[in-house]
C-alpha positions in Angstrom: 0.0 0.0 0.0 1.4 3.4 -1.0 1.9 5.8 1.9 0.2 9.2 1.5 2.2 12.2 0.7 1.9 15.2 3.1 3.2 18.7 2.8 3.0 20.4 6.1 3.0 24.2 5.8 3.5 26.2 9.0 4.6 29.7 9.8 3.8 33.0 11.2 0.4 34.8 11.0 -0.3 36.5 7.7 2.9 35.1 6.1 1.0 33.5 3.2 1.0 29.9 4.5 -2.7 29.3 4.0 -2.7 30.6 0.4 0.5 28.6 -0.4 -0.9 25.4 1.2 -4.1 25.7 -1.0 -2.1 26.4 -4.2 0.3 23.4 -3.5 -2.7 21.1 -2.8 -4.3 22.1 -6.1 -1.0 21.8 -8.0 -0.4 18.2 -6.8 -4.1 17.3 -6.6 -3.8 16.6 -2.9 -6.5 17.1 -0.3 -6.1 20.3 1.8 -6.5 20.4 5.6 -6.6 23.8 7.1 -5.6 23.2 10.7 -6.5 26.8 11.5 -10.0 26.0 10.4 -10.1 23.2 12.9 -9.3 25.6 15.7 -11.9 28.0 14.4 -14.5 25.1 14.2 -13.7 24.2 17.8 -14.0 27.8 18.9 -17.3 28.1 17.1 -18.6 24.9 18.8 -17.6 26.3 22.2 -19.3 29.6 21.6 -22.5 27.9 20.2 -22.7 26.0 23.4 -22.2 29.2 25.5 -18.9 27.9 26.7 -15.7 29.8 27.7 -12.9 29.5 25.0 -10.4 29.9 27.9 -11.8 26.9 29.8 -10.0 23.7 28.8 -13.1 21.5 29.5 -15.2 23.7 27.3 -12.6 23.6 24.5 -12.4 19.8 24.7 -16.2 19.6 24.4 -16.1 22.0 21.5 -13.4 19.9 19.7 -15.5 16.8 20.2 -18.6 18.5 18.8 -17.1 19.5 15.4 -17.8 17.4 12.4 -14.5 15.9 11.5 -15.6 14.9 8.1 -15.4 18.6 7.2 -11.7 18.6 8.0 -10.5 16.6 5.0 -9.0 13.2 4.5 -7.4 11.7 7.7 -4.8 9.9 5.7 -2.9 13.2 5.3 -1.8 12.9 8.9 0.9 10.3 8.3 4.3 10.1 6.6 5.3 13.7 6.3 7.4 14.0 3.2 7.9 17.7 2.8 7.7 20.5 5.3 7.7 24.2 4.6 8.0 27.0 7.2 6.7 30.3 5.8 7.6 33.7 7.3 7.8 37.3 6.4 8.7 40.6 8.1 6.1 41.7 10.6 5.4 45.0 8.7 4.8 43.1 5.5 2.4 40.7 7.2 0.5 43.6 8.8 0.1 45.2 5.4 -1.1 41.9 3.8 -3.5 41.3 6.7 -4.9 44.9 6.3 -5.5 44.3 2.6 -7.2 41.0 3.4 -9.5 42.6 5.9 -10.2 45.5 3.5 -11.4 42.9 1.0 -13.9 41.8 3.6 -15.0 45.3 4.2 -13.1 45.7 7.5 -10.9 48.8 7.8 -8.1 48.5 10.5 -5.1 50.8 11.1 -2.0 49.1 9.9 -0.1 50.1 13.1 -2.8 48.3 15.2 -2.5 45.2 13.1 1.3 45.3 13.3 1.1 45.5 17.1 -1.3 42.5 17.1 1.0 40.5 14.9 4.0 41.2 17.1 2.1 40.2 20.2 0.9 37.0 18.5 4.4 36.2 17.3 5.7 36.6 20.9 2.9 34.5 22.3 3.2 31.8 19.6 7.0 31.5 20.0 7.0 31.5 23.8 4.0 29.2 24.6 5.1 26.3 26.8 3.4 23.6 24.7 4.3 23.4 21.0 5.9 26.8 20.5 6.1 28.1 17.0 9.5 27.4 15.5 10.9 26.1 12.3 11.3 22.3 12.4 14.8 21.0 11.9 13.8 19.4 8.6 11.7 22.2 7.3 12.6 24.5 4.4 12.3 28.2 5.3 10.5 30.3 2.8 10.7 34.1 3.5 7.9 35.7 1.6 8.7 39.3 2.6 9.6 40.5 -0.9 7.5 37.9 -2.9 4.1 38.3 -4.4 1.9 35.1 -4.3 3.0 33.9 -7.7 6.7 34.2 -6.8 6.1 32.7 -3.3 4.3 29.7 -4.9 7.1 29.2 -7.4 9.7 29.3 -4.6 7.6 26.9 -2.5 7.2 24.5 -5.4 10.9 24.5 -6.1 11.5 23.6 -2.4 9.1 20.6 -2.3 8.5 19.3 -5.8 11.4 16.9 -6.0 10.6 15.3 -2.7 6.9 15.0 -3.6 7.6 13.5 -7.0 10.1 11.1 -5.5 7.6 10.0 -2.8 4.8 9.5 -5.4 7.0 7.1 -7.3 7.4 4.7 -4.4 
């Protein structure tokens, strides 16, 4: 039985990791699992049950209440073949996030978004359980000076050989 191929894409907030993950999944015709969506589905379940998102028991109940079939194919959880850690300068990420929010009709001050990104980075990198850091075997992709097409081309050049090799097994 062939092992599934998984490309894990991690990184800082607003660095482009979600967009790149979707584009890579489409390129290779792989299923896409947005782990951030799982967290949001859990939070939504907690809120719908009038729970407290800061309460561990409520979060566990919320996680158990989500419909896991909406999360994608469970086979993508095994045999990591390629990893990609996406990052960009905080100011670039703040600018991108503001543009994303504007597209949703939400206007935010870029300085405010930058402060939030810096605070989130600090929290993500210093949390005691599973702090955000580049895995030893992950390729670093800095998207600071790249538009989405250039970032996708760079991501593809980092993972394509490993993916093609794994698909031949």
